[in-house]
C-alpha positions as CSV (number, residue, x, y, z in Angstrom):
1,M,-5.4,-17.5,13.7
2,T,-2.7,-19.2,15.9
3,A,0.0,-17.3,17.6
4,A,2.6,-18.8,15.3
5,L,0.9,-16.8,12.4
6,T,0.7,-13.5,14.3
7,A,2.8,-10.8,12.8
8,R,4.2,-7.8,14.7
9,I,3.7,-4.9,12.4
10,G,5.1,-1.4,12.7
11,F,3.5,1.3,10.8
12,V,6.0,4.3,9.9
13,S,4.9,7.9,8.6
14,T,5.5,11.6,9.3
15,R,2.1,11.8,11.0
16,L,-0.3,9.1,12.3
17,A,-2.8,11.6,14.0
18,G,-5.9,13.6,13.1
19,T,-8.0,13.4,10.2
20,D,-5.9,13.6,7.0
21,G,-6.4,10.7,4.6
22,V,-3.3,8.9,5.4
23,S,-4.0,8.6,9.2
24,L,-7.6,7.8,8.5
25,E,-6.6,4.9,6.2
26,V,-3.9,3.6,8.7
27,V,-6.9,3.0,11.4
28,K,-8.8,1.1,8.6
29,W,-5.8,-1.1,7.9
30,V,-5.1,-1.5,11.6
31,T,-8.7,-2.6,12.2
32,V,-8.5,-5.3,9.6
33,L,-5.1,-6.6,10.5
34,R,-6.2,-6.9,14.1
35,Q,-9.2,-8.7,13.1
36,L,-6.7,-11.1,11.2
37,G,-4.9,-11.6,14.6
38,H,-1.9,-9.4,14.2
39,Q,-0.4,-6.7,16.5
40,C,0.3,-3.2,15.3
41,F,2.7,-0.6,16.5
42,F,3.3,3.1,15.4
43,F,6.3,5.4,14.6
44,A,5.7,9.0,13.5
45,G,6.5,12.8,14.5
46,E,2.9,13.1,15.7
47,L,0.9,10.2,17.1
48,D,-2.8,9.7,18.3
49,W,-1.9,6.0,19.3
50,P,-1.2,5.1,22.9
51,S,2.4,5.3,24.0
52,E,2.7,1.6,25.1
53,I,2.4,0.6,21.4
54,S,4.0,3.7,19.9
55,M,7.3,5.6,19.5
56,L,7.4,9.4,18.9
57,A,10.2,10.8,16.8
58,P,9.6,14.6,16.5
59,E,12.1,14.8,13.5
60,A,10.0,12.5,11.6
61,H,7.2,15.2,11.2
62,F,7.4,17.5,8.1
63,I,6.6,20.4,10.3
64,H,9.9,20.0,12.3
65,P,11.7,23.3,11.6
66,D,14.8,21.4,10.5
67,V,12.9,19.4,8.0
68,A,10.9,22.3,6.8
69,A,14.2,24.2,6.1
70,I,15.6,21.2,4.2
71,N,12.4,21.3,2.1
72,A,12.5,24.9,1.4
73,D,16.0,24.4,0.0
74,L,15.3,21.2,-1.9
75,F,12.1,22.3,-3.7
76,D,12.8,25.8,-4.9
77,D,15.2,25.5,-7.5
78,Y,17.8,22.9,-9.0
79,L,20.7,23.5,-6.6
80,R,20.9,22.9,-3.0
81,S,23.5,24.1,-0.4
82,S,26.3,21.8,1.1
83,A,24.7,22.6,4.6
84,T,21.5,21.2,3.4
85,S,23.1,18.1,2.2
86,Q,24.9,17.7,5.5
87,Q,21.5,18.3,7.5
88,I,19.9,15.7,5.5
89,Q,22.5,13.1,6.4
90,A,22.6,14.3,10.1
91,I,18.7,13.7,10.6
92,K,18.7,10.6,8.6
93,E,21.3,8.9,10.9
94,R,19.3,10.1,14.0
95,L,16.2,8.8,12.6
96,K,17.8,5.6,11.6
97,R,18.8,4.9,15.3
98,Q,15.2,5.6,16.4
99,L,13.9,3.1,13.6
100,Y,16.2,0.3,14.8
101,A,15.1,1.1,18.4
102,F,11.6,0.9,17.2
103,I,12.0,-2.4,15.5
104,Q,13.9,-3.8,18.4
105,R,11.5,-2.5,21.2
106,F,8.6,-4.1,19.6
107,D,10.1,-7.1,18.0
108,L,8.7,-6.1,14.8
109,T,8.4,-8.9,11.9
110,L,6.9,-6.4,9.1
111,L,7.1,-2.7,8.4
112,I,4.4,-0.8,6.7
113,P,5.5,2.7,5.7
114,Q,2.6,4.9,5.1
115,N,3.5,7.4,2.2
116,A,6.9,8.0,3.9
117,L,8.4,6.2,0.8
118,A,6.2,8.1,-1.9
119,I,5.9,11.7,-1.4
120,P,9.0,13.7,-0.2
121,M,7.3,15.4,3.0
122,N,10.3,14.2,5.0
123,V,13.5,13.4,2.9
124,P,15.6,12.2,5.9
125,L,12.8,9.9,7.1
126,G,12.5,8.2,3.6
127,L,16.3,7.8,3.4
128,A,16.5,6.5,6.9
129,L,13.7,3.9,6.2
130,T,15.3,2.9,2.9
131,E,18.5,2.2,4.6
132,V,17.1,0.4,7.4
133,I,15.1,-1.8,5.3
134,A,18.3,-2.4,3.0
135,E,20.3,-3.3,6.1
136,T,17.9,-5.6,8.0
137,G,16.2,-7.1,5.1
138,I,12.9,-6.8,7.2
139,P,9.8,-7.5,5.0
140,T,8.0,-4.3,4.2
141,I,4.7,-3.4,2.7
142,A,4.9,0.2,1.5
143,H,1.7,2.0,1.2
144,H,1.9,4.8,-1.2
145,H,-1.0,7.4,-1.4
146,D,0.6,9.9,-3.5
147,F,4.0,10.4,-5.4
148,S,6.3,13.4,-5.9
149,W,5.6,13.5,-9.7
150,E,2.0,13.9,-9.0
151,R,2.5,17.3,-7.3
152,V,3.5,20.7,-8.9
153,R,5.3,21.9,-5.8
154,F,7.9,19.0,-6.3
155,A,8.4,19.6,-9.9
156,V,11.4,21.9,-9.6
157,S,13.8,19.9,-7.4
158,A,17.6,19.7,-6.2
159,A,16.7,16.3,-4.8
160,E,16.7,14.0,-7.9
161,D,19.3,11.9,-6.1
162,V,17.4,11.1,-3.0
163,L,14.1,11.0,-4.8
164,S,15.5,8.1,-7.0
165,A,17.0,6.5,-4.1
166,A,14.1,6.6,-1.6
167,F,10.8,7.8,-3.1
168,P,10.1,4.9,-3.5
169,P,13.2,2.6,-3.2
170,A,13.4,-0.4,-5.6
171,L,14.4,-3.1,-2.9
172,S,13.4,-6.8,-3.2
173,H,12.1,-6.9,0.4
174,I,9.5,-4.2,-0.4
175,R,5.9,-5.0,-1.6
176,H,4.5,-1.8,-3.0
177,V,0.8,-0.8,-2.7
178,V,-0.9,2.0,-4.5
179,I,-4.3,3.3,-4.4
180,N,-5.2,3.8,-8.0
181,S,-4.4,2.3,-11.4
182,P,-2.6,5.4,-12.8
183,A,-0.1,5.3,-10.0
184,A,0.5,1.6,-10.6
185,R,1.4,2.3,-14.2
186,Q,3.6,5.5,-13.3
187,L,5.4,3.5,-10.7
188,A,6.2,0.7,-13.2
189,M,7.3,3.2,-15.8
190,R,9.4,5.4,-13.6
191,R,10.9,2.9,-11.1
192,A,10.4,-0.4,-12.9
193,V,8.5,-1.5,-9.9
194,S,5.5,-3.6,-9.8
195,S,2.7,-2.9,-7.3
196,T,-0.6,-4.0,-5.8
197,L,-3.9,-1.9,-6.2
198,I,-5.7,-1.6,-3.1
199,P,-8.3,1.1,-3.0
200,N,-9.3,3.1,0.3
201,V,-12.2,1.6,2.1
202,M,-14.8,2.2,4.5
203,P,-16.7,-0.1,6.9
204,F,-19.7,-0.6,4.6
205,E,-20.6,-3.9,6.2
206,Q,-21.6,-1.8,9.3
207,P,-23.8,1.3,8.7
208,P,-23.2,4.4,10.7
209,P,-25.6,4.7,13.6
210,P,-28.3,7.4,13.2
211,A,-27.7,10.9,14.3
212,D,-28.3,11.1,18.1
213,D,-29.3,14.0,20.5
214,Y,-25.7,15.2,20.9
215,S,-25.3,15.9,17.1
216,S,-28.8,17.5,17.0
217,H,-27.1,20.6,18.5
218,L,-24.6,20.9,15.5
219,R,-26.6,23.3,13.4
220,A,-27.5,25.6,16.3
221,D,-24.0,25.7,17.6
222,L,-22.6,26.6,14.2
223,G,-25.2,29.2,13.9
224,I,-27.0,27.7,11.0
225,A,-30.8,28.3,10.7
226,A,-33.2,25.3,10.6
227,D,-34.5,26.3,6.9
228,E,-30.8,26.8,5.8
229,L,-28.8,24.3,3.5
230,L,-25.7,22.8,5.1
231,V,-23.3,22.0,2.4
232,L,-20.3,20.1,3.6
233,Q,-16.8,20.4,2.1
234,P,-15.0,17.7,3.9
235,T,-11.4,18.3,3.0
236,R,-8.3,20.1,3.9
237,V,-7.9,23.8,2.7
238,V,-5.5,23.3,0.0
239,P,-5.6,24.8,-3.6
240,R,-6.0,21.4,-5.3
241,K,-9.3,20.9,-3.5
242,R,-10.7,23.8,-5.6
243,I,-13.1,25.0,-2.8
244,E,-13.7,28.1,-4.7
245,R,-15.9,26.0,-6.9
246,A,-18.0,25.1,-3.9
247,I,-18.5,28.5,-2.9
248,E,-19.6,29.5,-6.5
249,L,-22.1,26.7,-6.5
250,V,-23.5,27.8,-3.2
251,A,-23.7,31.2,-4.2
252,R,-25.6,30.2,-7.4
253,L,-28.3,28.2,-5.7
254,A,-29.8,31.5,-4.6
255,R,-31.1,30.2,-1.4
256,P,-29.9,30.5,2.2
257,A,-26.9,28.1,2.8
258,T,-23.7,27.6,4.8
259,L,-20.6,26.0,3.4
260,L,-18.9,24.0,6.0
261,I,-15.2,23.4,5.5
262,S,-14.4,20.6,7.9
263,H,-10.4,20.5,7.9
264,E,-7.6,22.8,8.6
265,A,-5.0,24.3,6.0
266,G,-2.5,21.5,6.5
267,D,0.9,21.6,4.9
268,E,0.5,24.0,2.1
269,G,0.5,27.3,3.9
270,L,-2.2,29.7,4.8
271,D,-2.8,31.9,1.6
272,Y,-5.4,29.8,-0.1
273,G,-7.6,30.1,3.1
274,I,-7.1,33.8,3.0
275,Y,-8.2,33.9,-0.7
276,L,-11.3,31.8,0.1
277,R,-12.4,34.0,2.7
278,D,-12.2,37.1,0.5
279,Y,-13.8,35.2,-2.3
280,A,-16.8,34.0,-0.2
281,E,-17.3,37.6,1.1
282,L,-17.2,38.9,-2.5
283,L,-20.0,36.3,-3.6
284,G,-22.0,36.9,-0.3
285,V,-21.5,33.2,0.8
286,H,-21.5,32.0,4.4
287,V,-18.4,30.1,4.8
288,L,-17.6,28.4,7.9
289,F,-13.9,27.1,8.7
290,G,-15.0,24.4,11.1
291,S,-11.5,22.8,12.1
292,D,-11.9,24.1,15.6
293,L,-15.3,22.4,16.0
294,I,-15.2,19.5,13.8
295,S,-12.7,16.8,14.7
296,E,-12.0,13.0,14.3
297,R,-14.2,12.6,17.5
298,R,-16.3,14.5,20.0
299,G,-15.2,16.7,22.8
300,T,-15.2,20.2,24.0
301,T,-13.2,23.2,23.5
302,A,-11.1,25.0,26.2
303,T,-14.1,27.3,26.6
304,G,-16.6,24.4,26.8
305,Q,-18.1,24.4,23.5
306,R,-19.1,21.3,21.9
307,V,-16.7,19.6,19.5
308,Y,-18.4,17.5,16.9
309,S,-17.0,14.5,14.9
310,L,-16.7,14.5,11.1
311,A,-19.4,11.8,11.1
312,D,-21.9,14.4,12.8
313,A,-21.2,16.8,10.3
314,Y,-21.8,14.4,7.5
315,Q,-25.1,13.3,9.1
316,H,-26.5,16.8,9.4
317,S,-25.4,18.2,6.0
318,D,-27.8,18.3,2.9
319,F,-25.2,17.5,0.3
320,V,-21.2,17.2,-0.1
321,T,-19.1,19.2,-2.3
322,Y,-15.8,17.6,-3.7
323,P,-14.6,19.9,-6.4
324,S,-10.9,18.6,-6.3
325,V,-8.6,18.7,-9.5
326,I,-6.3,15.9,-8.1
327,E,-6.9,13.4,-5.7
328,G,-4.9,10.1,-4.9
329,F,-8.2,8.2,-4.3
330,G,-10.9,10.3,-2.8
331,N,-11.6,9.5,1.0
332,A,-14.4,12.1,1.2
333,F,-16.1,10.3,-1.8
334,L,-16.2,7.2,0.1
335,E,-17.2,8.9,3.3
336,A,-20.1,10.7,1.5
337,L,-21.3,7.2,0.3
338,Y,-21.0,5.7,3.7
339,F,-23.1,8.5,5.2
340,R,-25.6,8.4,2.3
341,R,-25.2,11.9,1.2
342,P,-25.7,13.2,-2.4
343,I,-22.3,14.3,-3.8
344,V,-21.3,17.2,-6.4
345,L,-17.8,16.6,-7.7
346,S,-15.4,17.2,-10.5
347,A,-14.5,14.4,-12.6
348,Y,-10.8,14.3,-11.4
349,D,-8.7,11.8,-13.1
350,I,-8.8,9.1,-10.6
351,Y,-12.5,9.2,-10.4
352,R,-12.7,9.1,-14.1
353,V,-10.5,6.0,-14.5
354,D,-11.2,4.0,-11.3
355,I,-14.5,4.8,-9.9
356,Q,-16.9,6.3,-12.4
357,P,-16.9,3.0,-14.6
358,K,-18.3,1.2,-11.4
359,G,-21.7,3.2,-11.9
360,F,-22.0,5.7,-9.0
361,Q,-24.7,8.3,-9.3
362,V,-23.4,11.8,-8.6
363,I,-23.7,15.3,-9.9
364,Q,-20.4,16.0,-11.8
365,F,-18.8,18.8,-13.5
366,E,-15.7,19.1,-15.4
367,E,-13.6,22.5,-15.0
368,F,-16.1,25.0,-13.9
369,I,-19.6,25.2,-12.6
370,T,-22.2,25.4,-15.3
371,S,-25.8,26.6,-15.2
372,A,-26.9,23.0,-16.0
373,V,-25.2,21.8,-12.9
374,V,-26.7,24.4,-10.8
375,Q,-30.0,23.7,-12.2
376,E,-29.5,19.7,-11.5
377,V,-28.6,20.4,-7.9
378,Q,-31.7,22.6,-7.4
379,A,-33.8,19.8,-8.9
380,L,-32.1,17.1,-6.9
381,L,-32.7,19.1,-3.6
382,G,-36.4,19.2,-4.3
383,D,-36.7,15.6,-4.9
384,Q,-36.2,13.6,-1.7
385,P,-37.4,10.1,-3.2
386,R,-34.7,10.6,-6.0
387,I,-31.9,11.5,-3.3
388,Q,-32.8,8.3,-1.3
389,A,-32.8,6.1,-4.4
390,M,-29.4,7.7,-5.4
391,V,-27.5,7.2,-2.0
392,E,-29.0,3.7,-1.5
393,H,-27.7,2.7,-4.9
394,N,-24.3,4.2,-4.1
395,Y,-24.1,2.4,-0.9
396,E,-24.8,-0.9,-2.3
397,L,-22.1,-0.5,-4.9
398,A,-19.6,0.6,-2.3
399,C,-20.4,-2.5,-0.4
400,R,-19.0,-4.7,-3.2
401,F,-15.8,-2.7,-4.1
402,Y,-14.6,-0.7,-1.0
403,S,-15.6,-2.5,2.0
404,Y,-13.3,-3.9,5.0
405,S,-14.1,-7.3,3.5
406,A,-12.4,-6.5,0.3
407,L,-9.5,-4.9,2.1
408,E,-9.1,-8.2,4.2
409,K,-8.7,-10.2,1.2
410,H,-6.0,-7.9,-0.3
411,L,-4.0,-7.9,3.1
412,A,-4.1,-11.5,3.8
413,A,-2.6,-12.1,0.3
414,L,0.1,-9.6,0.8
415,L,1.1,-10.8,4.2
416,N,1.2,-14.4,2.8
417,D,3.4,-13.2,0.2
418,A,5.7,-11.1,2.5
419,L,5.8,-13.5,5.3
420,G,4.6,-16.8,4.1
421,M,1.6,-16.7,6.3
C-alpha cells in the first residue's frame, strides 16, 4: 500500500486497556489495519497504548467520579436534576476540546469510536463525539458492541434526549458496525440506521504456541492438584454471565475440581461476587477469583508471584464454561475455540441466531443445568478422542468464519466506502 492510501485512524473509547471485550477487539482491529498499512492512535480514560500514539482523558472513563455521579442520576428514575444536566454539558465541552486536540495532534483522517456511541457508560463522551463529528465532518466508523436497549440497567432513564441524540447518532459521516444480526435489525428499527455486520475474530490463521515451562507452574501456583479438574470461566464477574450455573455444574460433577474465574468485577458493582462466594461455599465448590494472577500478559505481583496470561489459563484448563444469558457476540466462545478447549454454554440469543447454525460442537443448555447436561460433561471428560475431534472440528469452522482474513475483507471495504481507498 502506498503512502497516499495510508489513513491516520483515531480509536476513541471510555477505556482501551485490560482484558474487557472491547479493548481486546480493538487490538485485533489495530493489528489488521496496520497490516493494511494504516496508522492508529488512541483516546480514552484508561490506556494500555504508548503515550507517543495516544491521549489520556480521565473524564472519558466511566469510573471518573463526576461521570459516575451523572450515571447515578440518569439511570435511576425518569427525572434528572438541573445540576446533572449542567454537569453533562460542562464535561462534554471539556471532552470536545480534548477530542479536537487529539484530531489535530495526530492529523487524523478517520475516527473509530469503540462502543462510545452505543452504550451510555459515559454520556458526556458520547455527546462530545457526536458534536465533533457533526462539526468537522470527519469520516467515522462507529463500532457498536452493545446498546442501551440491551441492558436492563438502562431501561429506566432520565436520558432519553441524549440517548436519541448520541447513542448512536444518525449522521451521514458515520458508518455503523455491529457484531450480531439482531443488533443490526434493532438499530434499523429504532434509529433508521443501516449497519455492517462484522463479528468478533481471533487469529485462527496462526494457532497459539503450545504451553511452555512458564505456564507449567500455573496449577501449582493456584493450588490445584494434578488430578483435579481445572474449569475456566473466562469472563468478568457480572450477573448476566450467570456464573452460578458454572458453580452448580462443577458441584454436580462429583469429582475434585476448581472453577477459575479469570476477570474482575468490572462496572456493575461487587454484590454479585459476594453472592458467588457464598453460593460456592454453600455447594462446597472451590472457586478462585483469579484476576490478580490472570492478566492480559505475563508478569509478577508486588510480592513476586507469577502472573499468568489468559492464554496460559486456557491451555491448562480441562474445559470452559460460558453460561451467559446475554452476550453481544461472545469473545470467550472464540477464545475457547482458538485454544481448542471443549465448551459448556447456555444457548444465549446471539449464539442461537448467528453462531449455532454454522455447526459448532458444544455442550449446551437452556435456562438451567439438567442431569442430562451433567452426564454429557462427565462422558466427554472420559473420552479424549471425542474431545480432540470436537475441538479440531470447531477450529476449522472458526478459521472460515472468524479469522483475521475475514476481518481484513470487511475493513478494507469499509475504508474504501468511508475514504474512497
